[in-house]
C-alpha positions as CSV (number, residue, x, y, z in Angstrom):
1,X,124.6,33.0,109.3
2,X,127.2,35.0,106.6
3,X,124.1,36.1,104.4
4,X,123.4,38.2,107.1
5,X,127.1,39.3,108.1
6,X,127.2,39.8,103.9
7,X,123.4,41.9,103.6
8,X,124.2,45.0,106.0
9,X,127.1,46.3,104.0
10,X,125.2,45.0,101.1
11,X,122.4,47.6,102.2
12,X,125.1,50.3,103.3
13,X,126.2,50.3,99.8
14,X,123.0,50.7,98.1
15,X,122.5,53.8,99.9
16,X,125.0,55.5,99.2
17,X,124.5,55.3,95.9
18,X,120.7,56.2,96.3
19,X,122.2,59.6,97.5
20,X,124.8,60.6,96.1
21,X,122.9,60.1,92.0
22,X,119.8,62.3,94.0
23,X,122.9,64.4,94.7
24,X,123.7,64.7,91.2
25,X,120.6,64.4,89.2
26,X,118.9,67.6,91.5
27,X,121.9,69.7,90.0
28,X,120.8,68.9,86.7
29,X,119.0,71.5,85.1
30,X,118.2,72.7,81.0
31,X,118.0,76.5,80.2
32,X,115.0,76.6,78.7
33,X,114.0,75.7,83.3
34,X,116.3,77.4,84.4
35,X,114.6,81.0,82.1
36,X,112.8,80.0,79.7
37,X,109.7,78.7,81.8
38,X,110.1,82.1,82.9
39,X,109.7,84.3,80.2
40,X,108.3,83.6,77.0
41,X,110.3,84.4,73.4
42,X,106.8,86.6,72.4
43,X,107.8,89.1,75.5
44,X,111.9,89.8,74.8
45,X,112.4,93.0,73.6
46,X,115.8,93.6,73.9
47,X,119.6,91.2,74.0
48,X,122.4,93.4,75.1
49,X,125.3,91.1,74.2
50,X,128.8,93.0,75.4
51,X,131.6,90.7,74.8
52,X,135.3,91.1,76.0
53,X,138.7,88.9,75.0
54,X,141.3,89.3,76.7
55,X,142.8,92.6,76.5
56,X,141.0,95.8,76.5
57,X,138.4,96.3,73.7
58,X,135.1,95.3,74.0
59,X,132.3,95.3,71.3
60,X,128.2,96.0,71.9
61,X,125.2,94.2,70.3
62,X,121.8,96.0,70.8
63,X,119.5,93.3,69.0
64,X,116.5,94.1,69.4
65,X,114.8,92.4,66.1
66,X,112.6,89.4,66.8
67,X,113.7,87.3,64.6
68,X,117.4,87.6,65.7
69,X,116.2,87.2,69.4
70,X,114.8,84.7,68.5
71,X,117.9,82.7,67.4
72,X,119.8,84.2,70.0
73,X,117.5,82.5,72.7
74,X,117.3,79.2,70.6
75,X,121.1,78.8,71.0
76,X,120.4,78.3,74.0
77,X,117.0,76.7,74.1
78,X,119.1,73.0,74.0
79,X,121.7,73.9,76.9
80,X,121.3,71.0,79.4
81,X,122.8,72.8,83.1
82,X,124.3,71.2,86.3
83,X,124.9,73.4,89.3
84,X,128.1,74.1,89.5
85,X,129.6,76.7,91.7
86,X,133.3,78.1,90.1
87,X,135.6,80.4,91.8
88,X,139.0,79.3,89.5
89,X,138.6,79.1,85.4
90,X,141.0,80.4,83.1
91,X,138.6,82.2,81.0
92,X,139.9,84.2,77.2
93,X,136.4,85.1,76.4
94,X,133.3,85.9,77.5
95,X,130.0,87.7,76.8
96,X,128.1,89.2,79.2
97,X,123.4,88.6,77.9
98,X,121.0,91.6,79.8
99,X,117.7,89.7,78.2
100,X,114.6,93.1,78.3
101,X,111.4,92.9,78.4
102,X,109.8,96.5,77.7
103,X,113.2,98.0,78.8
104,X,113.4,96.2,82.0
105,X,115.9,93.6,83.0
106,X,115.2,90.5,83.1
107,X,117.6,87.8,83.4
108,X,121.8,89.1,83.1
109,X,124.0,85.7,81.6
110,X,127.6,85.6,81.9
111,X,129.1,83.4,79.6
112,X,132.5,82.4,79.6
113,X,134.6,80.3,77.1
114,X,131.1,78.2,76.6
115,X,131.5,75.8,78.9
116,X,130.5,77.4,82.8
117,X,127.2,79.9,82.2
118,X,126.2,82.9,85.6
119,X,122.7,83.3,85.2
120,X,120.8,85.7,87.4
121,X,117.2,87.2,87.5
122,X,116.5,90.6,87.9
123,X,113.6,89.6,89.7
124,X,114.1,86.6,91.9
125,X,113.9,87.6,96.3
126,X,115.9,84.5,96.8
127,X,118.7,82.7,94.4
128,X,118.5,85.5,92.2
129,X,122.3,84.8,91.1
130,X,123.4,80.9,89.9
131,X,125.9,79.2,88.7
132,X,125.6,76.9,85.6
133,X,129.0,74.4,84.2
134,X,127.9,73.7,79.9
135,X,127.8,69.9,80.2
136,X,126.7,70.0,76.5
137,X,128.2,71.3,73.1
138,X,127.3,74.9,72.8
139,X,126.7,76.2,68.9
140,X,127.5,79.9,69.5
141,X,129.0,80.3,66.0
142,X,124.7,82.8,65.7
143,X,126.5,84.6,68.6
144,X,129.8,85.5,67.1
145,X,128.0,86.7,63.8
146,X,126.4,88.8,65.2
147,X,129.9,90.8,67.0
148,X,131.5,89.6,62.5
149,X,128.6,92.3,61.2
150,X,130.0,95.1,62.9
């Protein structure tokens, strides 16, 4: 008789744990799944990066060199993301990145302090904009170095 009473709560906990795991795993993705799988690296003709720090000065870089485009895309290639809606974060450094093919905008990225990423797909009919938290270390030295050369 006691086993029957323990079975119901155990089953309930098992179902709840399954729902939690499924919900969390369905929000996890990678930069490659979000962008690279939809866009061949060889198609990218231009990457524009606008840098804004906590001051009124903004800097803009336009990259057309294929080797440099590949370096920039490799920065993000191993980035792990989790879908998240964030509205109040303290931001010190922001990069607005536009990825173009044949001078047509394909994706717009907004990188906040190397921890958050907004992605806008200019060709999507629905779910064009998504917000993500970056869950692994992002080596942004390539992007920083671009602005160091200005």
